[in-house]
C-alpha positions, 0 to 999 in steps of 0.5 A: 530662638530657632534652636530652642523652638526646634528642640520642642518641635523635635521632641514632640515629633519624637513622641508622635513617632513613638506613638505611631510605631508603638516604640518607647519614646526614649529611643527616638528622643535619644537618637535625635539628640545624638544626631543634632549633637555629637553626630552633627559635628561629622557633617556640619561645615564648621565641625560644630554641633547643631545643638549644643546645650553648653560650650566653654562653660559660659555659652549655649542654651544653659550657660554655666550651671543652668543646665544642671539646675534645669535637669535637676528640677525636671527629673524631680517633677518626673520622679514626683509623677512616678511616686504618684503611681506607686500604690503600696497596696498593689504589691500585696494585690498583684502577688508575691512574684512582683514583690520579690522582683522589686526586692530580691530582684533589685538586690541581685541586679544591684550587687550583680551589676556593681561587681560586674562593672568593677571587675569587667569594666574596671570602674571604682567601687563607688561608680560601679554601684552608682551605675548598678543603682541606676540600671535597676529600673525598667519603667512603664514608659518603655515596657508598655509600647514594647508589649502593647501589640504582643498578645500574652497571658494576663499573668505575664503582662501583669508581672512586667507592667507592675514591675515597671511601675513599682520599681521606677521610684525604688530604683530612683531612691537607690540611685539617690542614696548611693549618690549621696553616699559618694558625695558626702566626703567630697573629692578629697575624701574619695582620694584619701580612701583610694589611697587606702584601698586598691590603687587600680580601682579606687576606694574599697569602701573601708575608708568611709568616715563616721562623718560620711555616714552621718551625712548620708543619714542626714540626706535620707532623714531630711529627704523623707521628712520634707517629702512627708511634710510636703505630701501632708501639706498638699493633701490638707490644702486640697481637702480643705479647699485652700487651693482653688480648683483652677490653681490645683495643678500649677499650685501642686507644681509650685509646691513640688519645686518648693519642697525640692529646693528646701530639702536640697538647701538643708541637705545637698542632693536630698531634693530628689528623694523628697519629691519621690516620697511626696509623690508616694504619700499623695499617691497612696492617700484618698485625695479626690483630685488625684486623677486630675493631678496625674493627668497634668503631671503626665502631660508636663512630664511628656514635655519635659522628657521631650526637651530633656533627653534631646538636650542630654543626648546632645550634651554627650560628646564624641569623646564620651561615646568613644569611652565606652566603645570597646569590648569591655562594654559588650561583655558588661552588657552581655552579663546584664542582659543574659546572666544577671537579669535571668538570675534575678527573675528565676530566683524571684519566681521560685514557687510561683505559678509561672512556667519556665517559658514565661520566666524566660520571656520575663527575663528577656524583657528588661529595657532600661528607661527614662529615669535611669538616663535622666538621673545618670546624666545629672549625677555623672556631670556633678561627679565629674565636676567634683573630680570623682574617679571614673565619673565620666563613664556614668552618663555614656555607659547608662545611655548606652545600656538604655539604647541597647536594651530598648532597641533589643527588646523593641525589635525582638520581643515579639519573636522571642514570645513566639519562640518560647511559646508565650505568644497567644495565637488566639485572644480568648479574653473578654472585655465587658463595657458596663459594670452593672449586676448583669455584667457582673453575673456574666463576667463571674460565669465566664471567669469560672469557666477559665476565661479572662474577663475584664469589666470596664466602667466609669462608675467607681461603685460598680467597679468596687462591687466587681472587685469584691467578687474577685473580678478584674475591673478597671475604672475607665472612660471609653472616650479616653485613651486609658484602655489602649495603654493597658498591656494586661488587655493584650489577650482580649479578643471579645468585646461585649458592650452592655451599658444602658446607653446605646450611644456608649455601646456603639462608641465602645464598639467603634473605638475598641472593636478592632483592638479588643473585639477581633473575634467578636464585638457585641452590644445590647439592643435598644428598646426600639430595636426590640420591636423591630428585630428584622432590622438588626445585624444579628452578628452585632447583638448579644441577645435579640430577645432582651434589651438592657431593661429586661436583662436588668429586671431578670437579674434583679429577680433571679441573680444567677446563671443556670446550666442545663445539659443537652445531648443532642440537637432535638433536646437542645432546640426543645429546651432553648424554646422553653427558656425563650418562652419563659419571661423570667429567663434569658438564654446566653451561652452554649458550652461544649464538652471541652468547655468552649463557650459560644454566644447562643444568638450568634450561632449559625452552624454547629453540632450538639455533642453529648455533654454540652450545656446551655447557660441561661440567666434567670429562674431555675427551671425543671427540665427533667420531664422534657420529651423530645418529639420524634417524626412519624417514622420514629426518628429524631427531627432533622437538626436545623440551624438556630440562626435567630 
């Protein structure tokens, strides 16, 4: 009981450490597993592991086949959650670069790593390509913590984020299909093929029989069929309210496990494929409770991952680690990191808007993740039991790739970003909390002036309108942690809280001011504050002349932002006064000749250069007849600060 409780406690502790130090959770999980497993034999009094999932095939936490059953079901649930996040429409939405990375890039990785493992490490062709299929994936759980605190251009962050999300289930599908292709013949068939092929490297692929191909097709067909059937059944059960709301999460979990087991009964090893397809079906449907289902599966996945990877790492022996402790492993890893990944990235980004330094950085950040390590342990153990040649290398080799790539990227990504010149010295992006018409007008203006703007609102209707305008917009609740995990917001340095609820505005400033408002955090004043301007902190107010209601009224009557040129301080002051005196106009920004935008009501010391512009919301006004008054001596009035 102590050991079982210890695994859960250590697992959650590892997750907390990962959150605290902003590193991928898989790193402390595997290190803890190795420490309480094989490494503990070096310091324990009796030479036994502190935690040993299996020993003598009949004892331990999971005697006999129990561990493999647990791993299979856990990986199935994790892959189902991955399928839920795979939005097929996003491939078109995020552009051709990501589509090429997950297609052409995956093909290059698959064949490049497979050939390298065969010739460099000396693995058989089957195991070489299974290894290659497993390390196709990167995954958002390892990418996000690494990039969370590195300010990058939105394009670079978006490419890495969406590659990780989309390639996770794709890599899992490839690995499942390769594994199915290997196992259809069984150990006897494999030995026969090895005799026909290269005796030193095993089968060359030419000996696969018609029966093997039929079995492989059977796995694919049944996996897809059960996955689609399970997704359709779950969708109908939820839409027709056959499942009550309080049973939705556990009911979906039961159905996932049922589909996994049934598919596996009809075609061995098709269960993983079935749950990925089921997740993809539901993730791309209009299921009303999808977000709630995702939250539950995410929490369950965190618990399963925490337990799973400590167990899997602890189940690796020192002998397994010694199998890959040689120069051939170093050469293979060098080829994967320094040759194959860059080739895949550069070929996939031909003709894109990405610059060479951005391609170099994307090439460098390619950590392998949870799906690779979990499926490797499951498949490696099963293939060893089947007597497949070189199967004993799969688990330690993939675990080593995961550890090396995660550790390497986690410690060097920030430095590499600075060296290649993709590290943003100043975060100039703008986050606007609230997606009303006013917010959309301001966001559109800023975006047209080359500022990255993101609208955040919990109202789906407002977000849809923003997206229709070509704006970046996120459905999120500021009381949740959704925004802190979004690496595409790394270039945001200004926060504008512009909802009609002062409590929400203040909460947004308090919660996200340090992370997203390092250069400035502003909110709309309340109606009460409008009557007591002298009590305001001017550095926190977006406009000290209009509250949300007045902004809304002006935007309703005149939904556009005007610009008027000002060449000197006197003309600036005169026009600004005219705008403020007009009840149908609200001054917003000052734009200098180089396109830099400043908030008018926060300016204290500034110069007006020829070619500057005042931007205001509201009624178009005629400033052609503006006459600048002069002093009695005929000189222009002395420039004054407009700290209002």
